[in-house]
N, CA, C and O atoms as a printed pandas DataFrame, in Angstrom:
     atom_number atom_name residue_name chain_id  residue_number  x_coord  y_coord  z_coord
0              1         N          UNK        A               1   75.097   65.830  103.086
1              2        CA          UNK        A               1   74.529   65.394  104.344
2              3         C          UNK        A               1   74.096   63.938  104.210
3              4         O          UNK        A               1   73.373   63.581  103.280
4              5         N          UNK        A               2   74.543   63.106  105.140
5              6        CA          UNK        A               2   74.236   61.675  105.096
6              7         C          UNK        A               2   72.906   61.397  105.776
7              8         O          UNK        A               2   72.526   62.084  106.724
8              9         N          UNK        A               3   72.206   60.391  105.287
9             10        CA          UNK        A               3   70.967   59.946  105.910
10            11         C          UNK        A               3   71.322   58.902  106.963
11            12         O          UNK        A               3   72.017   57.929  106.671
12            13         N          UNK        A               4   70.844   59.110  108.186
13            14        CA          UNK        A               4   71.157   58.226  109.300
14            15         C          UNK        A               4   69.871   57.555  109.756
15            16         O          UNK        A               4   68.842   58.209  109.932
16            17         N          UNK        A               5   69.943   56.234  109.947
17            18        CA          UNK        A               5   68.788   55.486  110.424
18            19         C          UNK        A               5   68.469   55.903  111.855
19            20         O          UNK        A               5   69.362   55.959  112.701
20            21         N          UNK        A               6   67.194   56.196  112.131
21            22        CA          UNK        A               6   66.766   56.589  113.468
22            23         C          UNK        A               6   66.656   55.354  114.341
23            24         O          UNK        A               6   66.028   54.369  113.954
24            25         N          UNK        A               7   67.265   55.403  115.521
25            26        CA          UNK        A               7   67.174   54.321  116.478
26            27         C          UNK        A               7   66.592   54.890  117.763
27            28         O          UNK        A               7   67.132   55.855  118.303
28            29         N          UNK        A               8   65.494   54.310  118.268
29            30        CA          UNK        A               8   64.742   54.925  119.352
30            31         C          UNK        A               8   65.443   55.017  120.698
31            32         O          UNK        A               8   65.149   55.939  121.458
32            33         N          UNK        A               9   66.355   54.109  121.033
33            34        CA          UNK        A               9   66.926   54.122  122.371
34            35         C          UNK        A               9   68.314   54.758  122.359
35            36         O          UNK        A               9   68.485   55.877  122.843
36            37         N          UNK        A              10   69.275   54.077  121.828
37            38        CA          UNK        A              10   70.638   54.593  121.756
38            39         C          UNK        A              10   71.206   54.313  120.376
39            40         O          UNK        A              10   70.946   53.254  119.805
40            41         N          UNK        A              11   71.975   55.240  119.832
41            42        CA          UNK        A              11   72.592   54.945  118.549
42            43         C          UNK        A              11   73.587   53.798  118.679
43            44         O          UNK        A              11   74.181   53.605  119.740
44            45         N          UNK        A              12   73.765   53.049  117.616
45            46        CA          UNK        A              12   74.618   51.863  117.634
46            47         C          UNK        A              12   76.047   52.211  118.066
47            48         O          UNK        A              12   76.682   51.402  118.742
48            49         N          UNK        A              13   76.567   53.372  117.703
49            50        CA          UNK        A              13   77.936   53.737  118.049
50            51         C          UNK        A              13   78.096   54.035  119.531
51            52         O          UNK        A              13   79.218   54.014  120.037
52            53         N          UNK        A              14   76.990   54.317  120.253
53            54        CA          UNK        A              14   77.071   54.679  121.653
54            55         C          UNK        A              14   76.958   53.479  122.579
55            56         O          UNK        A              14   77.240   53.585  123.773
56            57         N          UNK        A              15   76.556   52.365  122.048
57            58        CA          UNK        A              15   76.335   51.169  122.875
58            59         C          UNK        A              15   77.646   50.646  123.452
59            60         O          UNK        A              15   78.735   50.942  122.960
60            61         N          UNK        A              16   77.500   49.872  124.495
61            62        CA          UNK        A              16   78.679   49.345  125.159
62            63         C          UNK        A              16   79.389   48.334  124.261
63            64         O          UNK        A              16   78.748   47.420  123.742
64            65         N          UNK        A              17   80.687   48.479  124.070
65            66        CA          UNK        A              17   81.394   47.609  123.140
66            67         C          UNK        A              17   81.440   46.146  123.574
67            68         O          UNK        A              17   81.629   45.265  122.735
68            69         N          UNK        A              18   81.270   45.867  124.875
69            70        CA          UNK        A              18   81.327   44.491  125.345
70            71         C          UNK        A              18   80.022   43.740  125.121
71            72         O          UNK        A              18   79.968   42.531  125.346
72            73         N          UNK        A              19   78.966   44.430  124.682
73            74        CA          UNK        A              19   77.703   43.769  124.395
74            75         C          UNK        A              19   77.578   43.479  122.902
75            76         O          UNK        A              19   77.736   44.369  122.067
76            77         N          UNK        A              20   77.294   42.233  122.587
77            78        CA          UNK        A              20   77.004   41.899  121.200
78            79         C          UNK        A              20   75.575   42.295  120.898
79            80         O          UNK        A              20   74.794   42.549  121.815
80            81         N          UNK        A              21   75.221   42.351  119.615
81            82        CA          UNK        A              21   73.870   42.747  119.233
82            83         C          UNK        A              21   72.812   41.832  119.826
83            84         O          UNK        A              21   71.728   42.296  120.180
84            85         N          UNK        A              22   73.107   40.525  119.944
85            86        CA          UNK        A              22   72.092   39.621  120.483
86            87         C          UNK        A              22   71.925   39.786  121.991
87            88         O          UNK        A              22   70.903   39.370  122.537
88            89         N          UNK        A              23   72.913   40.389  122.686
89            90        CA          UNK        A              23   72.806   40.617  124.118
90            91         C          UNK        A              23   72.095   41.924  124.442
91            92         O          UNK        A              23   71.647   42.125  125.570
92            93         N          UNK        A              24   71.990   42.812  123.461
93            94        CA          UNK        A              24   71.442   44.144  123.701
94            95         C          UNK        A              24   69.921   44.086  123.736
95            96         O          UNK        A              24   69.292   43.567  122.814
96            97         N          UNK        A              25   69.344   44.610  124.784
97            98        CA          UNK        A              25   67.886   44.647  124.920
98            99         C          UNK        A              25   67.444   46.091  124.741
99           100         O          UNK        A              25   67.913   46.975  125.457
100          101         N          UNK        A              26   66.558   46.336  123.805
101          102        CA          UNK        A              26   66.049   47.684  123.609
102          103         C          UNK        A              26   64.704   47.795  124.310
103          104         O          UNK        A              26   63.789   47.012  124.055
104          105         N          UNK        A              27   64.597   48.779  125.199
105          106        CA          UNK        A              27   63.348   49.009  125.902
106          107         C          UNK        A              27   62.527   50.030  125.131
107          108         O          UNK        A              27   63.056   51.033  124.651
108          109         N          UNK        A              28   61.256   49.772  125.021
109          110        CA          UNK        A              28   60.347   50.757  124.470
110          111         C          UNK        A              28   59.887   51.591  125.646
111          112         O          UNK        A              28   58.930   51.241  126.336
112          113         N          UNK        A              29   60.571   52.689  125.867
113          114        CA          UNK        A              29   60.240   53.506  127.021
114          115         C          UNK        A              29   58.978   54.292  126.756
115          116         O          UNK        A              29   58.737   54.752  125.640
116          117         N          UNK        A              30   58.183   54.441  127.782
117          118        CA          UNK        A              30   57.009   55.275  127.653
118          119         C          UNK        A              30   55.760   54.625  128.177
119          120         O          UNK        A              30   55.794   53.710  128.999
120          121         N          UNK        A              31   54.651   55.130  127.671
121          122        CA          UNK        A              31   53.341   54.740  128.137
122          123         C          UNK        A              31   52.486   54.361  126.941
123          124         O          UNK        A              31   52.413   55.105  125.964
124          125         N          UNK        A              32   51.842   53.210  127.016
125          126        CA          UNK        A              32   50.925   52.765  125.967
126          127         C          UNK        A              32   49.533   52.656  126.560
127          128         O          UNK        A              32   49.362   52.101  127.646
128          129         N          UNK        A              33   48.543   53.177  125.863
129          130        CA          UNK        A              33   47.149   53.088  126.290
130          131         C          UNK        A              33   46.355   52.520  125.128
131          132         O          UNK        A              33   46.410   53.048  124.018
132          133         N          UNK        A              34   45.615   51.446  125.378
133          134        CA          UNK        A              34   44.777   50.883  124.321
134          135         C          UNK        A              34   43.500   50.314  124.918
135          136         O          UNK        A              34   43.412   50.057  126.119
136          137         N          UNK        A              35   42.513   50.125  124.048
137          138        CA          UNK        A              35   41.202   49.628  124.470
138          139         C          UNK        A              35   40.921   48.273  123.853
139          140         O          UNK        A              35   41.315   47.992  122.721
140          141         N          UNK        A              36   40.237   47.444  124.612
141          142        CA          UNK        A              36   39.617   46.236  124.082
142          143         C          UNK        A              36   38.112   46.458  124.204
143          144         O          UNK        A              36   37.686   47.522  124.653
144          145         N          UNK        A              37   37.309   45.486  123.819
145          146        CA          UNK        A              37   35.858   45.654  123.945
146          147         C          UNK        A              37   35.427   45.845  125.394
147          148         O          UNK        A              37   34.469   46.568  125.666
148          149         N          UNK        A              38   36.128   45.202  126.325
149          150        CA          UNK        A              38   35.708   45.235  127.728
150          151         C          UNK        A              38   36.593   46.075  128.644
151          152         O          UNK        A              38   36.153   46.459  129.728
152          153         N          UNK        A              39   37.821   46.369  128.241
153          154        CA          UNK        A              39   38.768   47.008  129.155
154          155         C          UNK        A              39   39.520   48.164  128.500
155          156         O          UNK        A              39   39.629   48.259  127.278
156          157         N          UNK        A              40   40.031   49.035  129.363
157          158        CA          UNK        A              40   41.021   50.035  128.986
158          159         C          UNK        A              40   42.327   49.560  129.608
159          160         O          UNK        A              40   42.374   49.298  130.810
160          161         N          UNK        A              41   43.385   49.445  128.815
161          162        CA          UNK        A              41   44.654   48.899  129.296
162          163         C          UNK        A              41   45.732   49.975  129.185
163          164         O          UNK        A              41   45.871   50.634  128.155
164          165         N          UNK        A              42   46.489   50.136  130.266
165          166        CA          UNK        A              42   47.599   51.087  130.309
166          167         C          UNK        A              42   48.853   50.305  130.632
167          168         O          UNK        A              42   48.896   49.572  131.621
168          169         N          UNK        A              43   49.890   50.459  129.792
169          170        CA          UNK        A              43   51.175   49.809  130.036
170          171         C          UNK        A              43   52.238   50.882  130.216
171          172         O          UNK        A              43   52.404   51.750  129.359
172          173         N          UNK        A              44   52.955   50.821  131.331
173          174        CA          UNK        A              44   54.014   51.774  131.624
174          175         C          UNK        A              44   55.328   51.016  131.786
175          176         O          UNK        A              44   55.385   50.014  132.498
176          177         N          UNK        A              45   56.368   51.485  131.136
177          178        CA          UNK        A              45   57.681   50.847  131.219
178          179         C          UNK        A              45   58.433   51.418  132.411
179          180         O          UNK        A              45   58.741   52.609  132.457
180          181         N          UNK        A              46   58.728   50.537  133.388
181          182        CA          UNK        A              46   59.417   50.934  134.620
182          183         C          UNK        A              46   60.514   49.915  134.954
183          184         O          UNK        A              46   60.459   49.304  136.022
184          185         N          UNK        A              47   61.502   49.713  134.085
185          186        CA          UNK        A              47   62.527   48.706  134.360
186          187         C          UNK        A              47   63.355   49.050  135.594
187          188         O          UNK        A              47   63.712   50.206  135.820
188          189         N          UNK        A              48   63.651   48.020  136.387
189          190        CA          UNK        A              48   64.478   48.195  137.563
190          191         C          UNK        A              48   63.737   48.611  138.811
191          192         O          UNK        A              48   64.358   48.845  139.848
192          193         N          UNK        A              49   62.410   48.708  138.735
193          194        CA          UNK        A              49   61.616   49.151  139.871
194          195         C          UNK        A              49   60.787   47.976  140.386
195          196         O          UNK        A              49   60.206   47.233  139.595
196          197         N          UNK        A              50   60.729   47.804  141.714
197          198        CA          UNK        A              50   59.925   46.724  142.287
198          199         C          UNK        A              50   58.495   47.214  142.512
199          200         O          UNK        A              50   58.225   48.414  142.452
200          201         N          UNK        A              51   57.591   46.284  142.770
201          202        CA          UNK        A              51   56.171   46.632  142.938
202          203         C          UNK        A              51   55.941   47.527  144.149
203          204         O          UNK        A              51   54.989   48.308  144.161
204          205         N          UNK        A              52   56.790   47.429  145.167
205          206        CA          UNK        A              52   56.641   48.254  146.364
206          207         C          UNK        A              52   57.048   49.708  146.141
207          208         O          UNK        A              52   56.726   50.575  146.953
208          209         N          UNK        A              53   57.749   49.976  145.051
209          210        CA          UNK        A              53   58.232   51.327  144.765
210          211         C          UNK        A              53   57.351   52.061  143.751
211          212         O          UNK        A              53   57.726   53.118  143.243
212          213         N          UNK        A              54   56.174   51.492  143.460
213          214        CA          UNK        A              54   55.276   52.074  142.454
214          215         C          UNK        A              54   54.009   52.573  143.143
215          216         O          UNK        A              54   53.436   51.882  143.986
216          217         N          UNK        A              55   53.583   53.767  142.779
217          218        CA          UNK        A              55   52.349   54.349  143.305
218          219         C          UNK        A              55   51.437   54.675  142.121
219          220         O          UNK        A              55   51.814   55.454  141.245
220          221         N          UNK        A              56   50.239   54.083  142.091
221          222        CA          UNK        A              56   49.266   54.325  141.030
222          223         C          UNK        A              56   48.038   54.967  141.648
223          224         O          UNK        A              56   47.507   54.474  142.643
224          225         N          UNK        A              57   47.585   56.075  141.054
225          226        CA          UNK        A              57   46.372   56.730  141.558
226          227         C          UNK        A              57   45.500   57.155  140.383
227          228         O          UNK        A              57   45.990   57.448  139.292
228          229         N          UNK        A              58   44.196   57.179  140.636
229          230        CA          UNK        A              58   43.223   57.634  139.642
230          231         C          UNK        A              58   42.388   58.714  140.298
231          232         O          UNK        A              58   41.744   58.482  141.321
232          233         N          UNK        A              59   42.404   59.904  139.698
233          234        CA          UNK        A              59   41.646   61.018  140.242
234          235         C          UNK        A              59   41.208   61.929  139.106
235          236         O          UNK        A              59   42.023   62.321  138.271
236          237         N          UNK        A              60   39.919   62.267  139.073
237          238        CA          UNK        A              60   39.354   63.152  138.047
238          239         C          UNK        A              60   39.680   62.668  136.634
239          240         O          UNK        A              60   40.103   63.458  135.789
240          241         N          UNK        A              61   39.484   61.380  136.376
241          242        CA          UNK        A              61   39.732   60.756  135.066
242          243         C          UNK        A              61   41.183   60.871  134.605
243          244         O          UNK        A              61   41.452   60.888  133.404
244          245         N          UNK        A              62   42.107   60.950  135.540
245          246        CA          UNK        A              62   43.537   60.973  135.216
246          247         C          UNK        A              62   44.223   59.862  135.997
247          248         O          UNK        A              62   44.059   59.754  137.212
248          249         N          UNK        A              63   45.002   59.028  135.284
249          250        CA          UNK        A              63   45.792   57.982  135.922
250          251         C          UNK        A              63   47.213   58.516  136.087
251          252         O          UNK        A              63   47.822   58.984  135.125
252          253         N          UNK        A              64   47.733   58.443  137.305
253          254        CA          UNK        A              64   49.101   58.888  137.581
254          255         C          UNK        A              64   49.907   57.699  138.090
255          256         O          UNK        A              64   49.494   56.984  139.003
256          257         N          UNK        A              65   51.063   57.513  137.475
257          258        CA          UNK        A              65   51.966   56.423  137.872
258          259         C          UNK        A              65   53.293   57.054  138.272
259          260         O          UNK        A              65   53.931   57.753  137.484
260          261         N          UNK        A              66   53.695   56.793  139.512
261          262        CA          UNK        A              66   54.973   57.297  140.003
262          263         C          UNK        A              66   55.785   56.109  140.477
263          264         O          UNK        A              66   55.330   55.335  141.319
264          265         N          UNK        A              67   56.984   55.963  139.941
265          266        CA          UNK        A              67   57.861   54.854  140.324
266          267         C          UNK        A              67   59.258   55.418  140.567
267          268         O          UNK        A              67   59.785   56.181  139.759
268          269         N          UNK        A              68   59.844   55.026  141.697
269          270        CA          UNK        A              68   61.174   55.526  142.026
270          271         C          UNK        A              68   61.974   54.434  142.711
271          272         O          UNK        A              68   61.501   53.797  143.651
272          273         N          UNK        A              69   63.198   54.225  142.228
273          274        CA          UNK        A              69   64.072   53.189  142.773
274          275         C          UNK        A              69   65.412   53.810  143.130
275          276         O          UNK        A              69   66.058   54.452  142.301
276          277         N          UNK        A              70   65.819   53.608  144.379
277          278        CA          UNK        A              70   67.146   54.055  144.825
278          279         C          UNK        A              70   67.834   52.863  145.454
279          280         O          UNK        A              70   67.237   52.126  146.238
280          281         N          UNK        A              71   69.086   52.684  145.106
281          282        CA          UNK        A              71   69.820   51.526  145.598
282          283         C          UNK        A              71   71.241   51.938  145.941
283          284         O          UNK        A              71   71.910   52.610  145.157
284          285         N          UNK        A              72   71.687   51.538  147.100
285          286        CA          UNK        A              72   73.069   51.789  147.505
286          287         C          UNK        A              72   73.782   50.454  147.643
287          288         O          UNK        A              72   73.316   49.555  148.343
288          289         N          UNK        A              73   74.908   50.337  146.971
289          290        CA          UNK        A              73   75.738   49.143  147.108
290          291         C          UNK        A              73   77.070   49.585  147.705
291          292         O          UNK        A              73   77.701   50.534  147.238
292          293         N          UNK        A              74   77.464   48.889  148.720
293          294        CA          UNK        A              74   78.706   49.247  149.372
294          295         C          UNK        A              74   79.578   48.005  149.515
295          296         O          UNK        A              74   79.141   46.981  150.039
296          297         N          UNK        A              75   80.814   48.114  149.040
297          298        CA          UNK        A              75   81.738   46.990  149.128
298          299         C          UNK        A              75   82.951   47.440  149.936
299          300         O          UNK        A              75   83.526   48.496  149.674
300          301         N          UNK        A              76   83.335   46.627  150.920
301          302        CA          UNK        A              76   84.479   46.969  151.753
302          303         C          UNK        A              76   85.590   45.946  151.529
303          304         O          UNK        A              76   85.364   44.740  151.620
304          305         N          UNK        A              77   86.773   46.436  151.240
305          306        CA          UNK        A              77   87.968   45.606  151.125
306          307         C          UNK        A              77   89.080   46.338  151.880
307          308         O          UNK        A              77   89.508   47.425  151.493
308          309         N          UNK        A              78   89.525   45.723  152.945
309          310        CA          UNK        A              78   90.534   46.309  153.819
310          311         C          UNK        A              78   90.094   47.702  154.252
311          312         O          UNK        A              78   89.058   47.836  154.903
312          313         N          UNK        A              79   90.841   48.730  153.913
313          314        CA          UNK        A              79   90.477   50.084  154.312
314          315         C          UNK        A              79   89.814   50.873  153.184
315          316         O          UNK        A              79   89.510   52.055  153.347
316          317         N          UNK        A              80   89.592   50.237  152.064
317          318        CA          UNK        A              80   89.013   50.928  150.914
318          319         C          UNK        A              80   87.499   50.687  150.901
319          320         O          UNK        A              80   87.041   49.559  151.080
320          321         N          UNK        A              81   86.741   51.741  150.691
321          322        CA          UNK        A              81   85.286   51.620  150.573
322          323         C          UNK        A              81   84.896   52.026  149.156
323          324         O          UNK        A              81   85.245   53.107  148.682
324          325         N          UNK        A              82   84.177   51.147  148.504
325          326        CA          UNK        A              82   83.674   51.425  147.156
326          327         C          UNK        A              82   82.175   51.603  147.247
327          328         O          UNK        A              82   81.491   50.738  147.796
328          329         N          UNK        A              83   81.653   52.676  146.737
329          330        CA          UNK        A              83   80.224   52.961  146.833
330          331         C          UNK        A              83   79.658   53.218  145.441
331          332         O          UNK        A              83   80.193   54.012  144.668
332          333         N          UNK        A              84   78.583   52.538  145.151
333          334        CA          UNK        A              84   77.916   52.695  143.868
334          335         C          UNK        A              84   76.431   52.932  144.127
335          336         O          UNK        A              84   75.824   52.221  144.929
336          337         N          UNK        A              85   75.842   53.914  143.463
337          338        CA          UNK        A              85   74.429   54.219  143.640
338          339         C          UNK        A              85   73.706   54.088  142.320
339          340         O          UNK        A              85   74.132   54.653  141.313
340          341         N          UNK        A              86   72.607   53.343  142.320
341          342        CA          UNK        A              86   71.760   53.218  141.136
342          343         C          UNK        A              86   70.428   53.883  141.451
343          344         O          UNK        A              86   69.886   53.723  142.545
344          345         N          UNK        A              87   69.907   54.629  140.485
345          346        CA          UNK        A              87   68.674   55.359  140.729
346          347         C          UNK        A              87   67.857   55.404  139.445
347          348         O          UNK        A              87   68.404   55.588  138.357
348          349         N          UNK        A              88   66.555   55.237  139.575
349          350        CA          UNK        A              88   65.654   55.340  138.431
350          351         C          UNK        A              88   64.337   55.915  138.926
351          352         O          UNK        A              88   63.846   55.535  139.989
352          353         N          UNK        A              89   63.770   56.829  138.155
353          354        CA          UNK        A              89   62.451   57.341  138.516
354          355         C          UNK        A              89   61.638   57.564  137.250
355          356         O          UNK        A              89   62.160   57.965  136.210
356          357         N          UNK        A              90   60.348   57.292  137.369
357          358        CA          UNK        A              90   59.421   57.406  136.249
358          359         C          UNK        A              90   58.169   58.103  136.743
359          360         O          UNK        A              90   57.711   57.852  137.858
360          361         N          UNK        A              91   57.619   58.969  135.924
361          362        CA          UNK        A              91   56.380   59.650  136.252
362          363         C          UNK        A              91   55.547   59.728  134.979
363          364         O          UNK        A              91   55.945   60.362  134.001
364          365         N          UNK        A              92   54.389   59.077  135.001
365          366        CA          UNK        A              92   53.486   59.059  133.863
366          367         C          UNK        A              92   52.115   59.539  134.304
367          368         O          UNK        A              92   51.701   59.306  135.440
368          369         N          UNK        A              93   51.417   60.205  133.406
369          370        CA          UNK        A              93   50.010   60.517  133.652
370          371         C          UNK        A              93   49.285   60.545  132.319
371          372         O          UNK        A              93   49.837   60.966  131.303
372          373         N          UNK        A              94   48.037   60.090  132.340
373          374        CA          UNK        A              94   47.218   60.069  131.133
374          375         C          UNK        A              94   45.752   60.199  131.528
375          376         O          UNK        A              94   45.341   59.773  132.607
376          377         N          UNK        A              95   44.987   60.787  130.641
377          378        CA          UNK        A              95   43.554   60.886  130.905
378          379         C          UNK        A              95   42.876   59.603  130.462
379          380         O          UNK        A              95   43.351   58.907  129.565
380          381         N          UNK        A              96   41.759   59.303  131.107
381          382        CA          UNK        A              96   40.982   58.115  130.775
382          383         C          UNK        A              96   39.942   58.539  129.738
383          384         O          UNK        A              96   39.115   59.405  130.023
384          385         N          UNK        A              97   39.966   57.946  128.540
385          386        CA          UNK        A              97   39.090   58.417  127.459
386          387         C          UNK        A              97   37.643   57.943  127.529
387          388         O          UNK        A              97   36.808   58.396  126.745
388          389         N          UNK        A              98   37.332   57.037  128.457
389          390        CA          UNK        A              98   35.966   56.521  128.537
390          391         C          UNK        A              98   35.640   56.198  129.993
391          392         O          UNK        A              98   36.554   56.070  130.808
392          393         N          UNK        A              99   34.359   56.063  130.338
393          394        CA          UNK        A              99   33.995   55.705  131.719
394          395         C          UNK        A              99   34.497   54.300  132.074
395          396         O          UNK        A              99   34.331   53.356  131.302
396          397         N          UNK        A             100   35.113   54.180  133.255
397          398        CA          UNK        A             100   35.642   52.888  133.713
398          399         C          UNK        A             100   35.200   52.619  135.131
399          400         O          UNK        A             100   34.744   53.519  135.836
400          401         N          UNK        A             101   35.338   51.367  135.545
401          402        CA          UNK        A             101   35.037   50.960  136.918
402          403         C          UNK        A             101   36.352   50.971  137.703
403          404         O          UNK        A             101   37.072   49.973  137.725
404          405         N          UNK        A             102   36.660   52.088  138.340
405          406        CA          UNK        A             102   37.943   52.223  139.033
406          407         C          UNK        A             102   38.074   51.285  140.222
407          408         O          UNK        A             102   39.186   50.917  140.598
408          409         N          UNK        A             103   36.950   50.893  140.818
409          410        CA          UNK        A             103   37.011   50.000  141.973
410          411         C          UNK        A             103   37.392   48.573  141.582
411          412         O          UNK        A             103   37.711   47.764  142.454
412          413         N          UNK        A             104   37.365   48.248  140.282
413          414        CA          UNK        A             104   37.742   46.914  139.811
414          415         C          UNK        A             104   39.072   46.925  139.051
415          416         O          UNK        A             104   39.394   45.966  138.350
416          417         N          UNK        A             105   39.834   47.993  139.187
417          418        CA          UNK        A             105   41.113   48.109  138.482
418          419         C          UNK        A             105   42.129   47.105  139.016
419          420         O          UNK        A             105   42.144   46.798  140.208
420          421         N          UNK        A             106   42.975   46.597  138.126
421          422        CA          UNK        A             106   44.047   45.671  138.504
422          423         C          UNK        A             106   45.362   46.174  137.929
423          424         O          UNK        A             106   45.409   46.656  136.798
424          425         N          UNK        A             107   46.430   46.061  138.713
425          426        CA          UNK        A             107   47.758   46.453  138.259
426          427         C          UNK        A             107   48.727   45.304  138.516
427          428         O          UNK        A             107   48.787   44.772  139.624
428          429         N          UNK        A             108   49.489   44.921  137.481
429          430        CA          UNK        A             108   50.440   43.815  137.580
430          431         C          UNK        A             108   51.777   44.274  137.003
431          432         O          UNK        A             108   51.827   44.861  135.922
432          433         N          UNK        A             109   52.865   44.000  137.737
433          434        CA          UNK        A             109   54.214   44.316  137.273
434          435         C          UNK        A             109   54.877   43.040  136.799
435          436         O          UNK        A             109   54.987   42.076  137.556
436          437         N          UNK        A             110   55.329   43.027  135.529
437          438        CA          UNK        A             110   55.992   41.848  134.980
438          439         C          UNK        A             110   57.079   42.282  134.009
439          440         O          UNK        A             110   56.811   42.999  133.045
440          441         N          UNK        A             111   58.304   41.846  134.266
441          442        CA          UNK        A             111   59.453   42.120  133.404
442          443         C          UNK        A             111   59.636   43.607  133.128
443          444         O          UNK        A             111   59.929   43.996  131.998
444          445         N          UNK        A             112   59.468   44.434  134.145
445          446        CA          UNK        A             112   59.698   45.869  133.986
446          447         C          UNK        A             112   58.561   46.627  133.336
447          448         O          UNK        A             112   58.709   47.808  133.022
448          449         N          UNK        A             113   57.422   45.973  133.126
449          450        CA          UNK        A             113   56.263   46.629  132.528
450          451         C          UNK        A             113   55.101   46.559  133.515
451          452         O          UNK        A             113   54.698   45.474  133.934
452          453         N          UNK        A             114   54.568   47.721  133.883
453          454        CA          UNK        A             114   53.392   47.791  134.738
454          455         C          UNK        A             114   52.168   47.816  133.831
455          456         O          UNK        A             114   52.033   48.694  132.978
456          457         N          UNK        A             115   51.274   46.840  134.023
457          458        CA          UNK        A             115   50.060   46.746  133.202
458          459         C          UNK        A             115   48.857   46.994  134.102
459          460         O          UNK        A             115   48.615   46.257  135.059
460          461         N          UNK        A             116   48.106   48.048  133.777
461          462        CA          UNK        A             116   46.912   48.402  134.534
462          463         C          UNK        A             116   45.708   48.110  133.647
463          464         O          UNK        A             116   45.628   48.598  132.520
464          465         N          UNK        A             117   44.770   47.311  134.160
465          466        CA          UNK        A             117   43.556   46.964  133.413
466          467         C          UNK        A             117   42.377   47.601  134.135
467          468         O          UNK        A             117   42.115   47.316  135.303
468          469         N          UNK        A             118   41.674   48.464  133.418
469          470        CA          UNK        A             118   40.502   49.146  133.954
470          471         C          UNK        A             118   39.275   48.657  133.195
471          472         O          UNK        A             118   39.145   48.952  132.008
472          473         N          UNK        A             119   38.368   47.916  133.839
473          474        CA          UNK        A             119   37.165   47.459  133.143
474          475         C          UNK        A             119   36.296   48.657  132.745
475          476         O          UNK        A             119   36.104   49.587  133.529
476          477         N          UNK        A             120   35.785   48.619  131.532
477          478        CA          UNK        A             120   34.914   49.696  131.056
478          479         C          UNK        A             120   33.554   49.616  131.745
479          480         O          UNK        A             120   33.062   48.533  132.059
480          481         N          UNK        A             121   32.967   50.770  131.969
481          482        CA          UNK        A             121   31.605   50.821  132.478
482          483         C          UNK        A             121   30.661   50.366  131.363
483          484         O          UNK        A             121   31.005   50.445  130.184
484          485         N          UNK        A             122   29.494   49.901  131.732
485          486        CA          UNK        A             122   28.550   49.353  130.747
486          487         C          UNK        A             122   28.219   50.354  129.647
487          488         O          UNK        A             122   28.078   49.970  128.486
488          489         N          UNK        A             123   28.093   51.639  129.998
489          490        CA          UNK        A             123   27.746   52.628  128.975
490          491         C          UNK        A             123   28.868   52.883  127.978
491          492         O          UNK        A             123   28.628   53.449  126.912
492          493         N          UNK        A             124   30.094   52.471  128.311
493          494        CA          UNK        A             124   31.217   52.674  127.403
494          495         C          UNK        A             124   31.471   51.482  126.484
495          496         O          UNK        A             124   32.194   51.602  125.495
496          497         N          UNK        A             125   30.882   50.340  126.804
497          498        CA          UNK        A             125   31.093   49.141  125.987
498          499         C          UNK        A             125   30.328   49.257  124.672
499          500         O          UNK        A             125   29.254   49.856  124.627
500          501         N          UNK        A             126   30.877   48.685  123.606
501          502        CA          UNK        A             126   30.162   48.735  122.325
502          503         C          UNK        A             126   28.864   47.932  122.394
503          504         O          UNK        A             126   28.794   46.869  123.012
504          505         N          UNK        A             127   27.873   48.463  121.757
505          506        CA          UNK        A             127   26.569   47.790  121.745
506          507         C          UNK        A             127   26.218   47.417  120.312
507          508         O          UNK        A             127   26.462   48.177  119.375
508          509         N          UNK        A             128   25.649   46.248  120.166
509          510        CA          UNK        A             128   25.232   45.786  118.845
510          511         C          UNK        A             128   23.781   46.208  118.615
511          512         O          UNK        A             128   22.937   46.137  119.509
512          513         N          UNK        A             129   23.532   46.641  117.412
513          514        CA          UNK        A             129   22.181   47.025  117.024
514          515         C          UNK        A             129   21.727   46.051  115.955
515          516         O          UNK        A             129   22.400   45.856  114.943
516          517         N          UNK        A             130   20.576   45.443  116.193
517          518        CA          UNK        A             130   20.029   44.488  115.222
518          519         C          UNK        A             130   19.573   45.229  113.983
519          520         O          UNK        A             130   18.952   46.288  114.067
520          521         N          UNK        A             131   19.886   44.664  112.840
521          522        CA          UNK        A             131   19.482   45.243  111.565
522          523         C          UNK        A             131   18.258   44.468  111.076
523          524         O          UNK        A             131   18.258   43.238  111.011
524          525         N          UNK        A             132   17.219   45.227  110.737
525          526        CA          UNK        A             132   15.977   44.619  110.253
526          527         C          UNK        A             132   15.818   44.920  108.775
527          528         O          UNK        A             132   16.184   45.989  108.288
528          529         N          UNK        A             133   15.273   43.965  108.096
529          530        CA          UNK        A             133   14.986   44.161  106.673
530          531         C          UNK        A             133   13.593   44.761  106.536
531          532         O          UNK        A             133   12.650   44.340  107.206
532          533         N          UNK        A             134   13.483   45.737  105.668
533          534        CA          UNK        A             134   12.175   46.376  105.449
534          535         C          UNK        A             134   11.366   45.527  104.487
535          536         O          UNK        A             134   11.866   45.130  103.435
536          537         N          UNK        A             135   10.135   45.249  104.835
537          538        CA          UNK        A             135    9.262   44.426  103.977
538          539         C          UNK        A             135    8.794   45.278  102.804
539          540         O          UNK        A             135    8.514   46.468  102.948
540          541         N          UNK        A             136    8.717   44.637  101.637
541          542        CA          UNK        A             136    8.281   45.359  100.432
542          543         C          UNK        A             136    6.807   45.357  100.269
543          544         O          UNK        A             136    6.292   45.923   99.305
């Protein structure tokens, strides 16, 4: 049994032969959630979807992202009709691990990645505790 290198998107043999390796773009599909000191950040990969086709909702500490893109292209030449349909849909949901200010949430779509920034509530932010030296 041979050992095969794992490739997250498509195996090298399945890729389109007309694309060179430098032309091939690998998407990290999925959802990333991370925290900074002040914010909770959610990144969702939604390539091919415009901002008008994305619905983001927060309810009961759950963030739901629904994105759907449908496109019809029609080309007419003489009596022949060529029809091509492109479609993509994404559905993500994740729980919010800490208290956030949902009324100050921001969502930005850039290069196929939806980035949602949720500011943390004051009680969720890290607090510094002063260390005192005990007198002898």
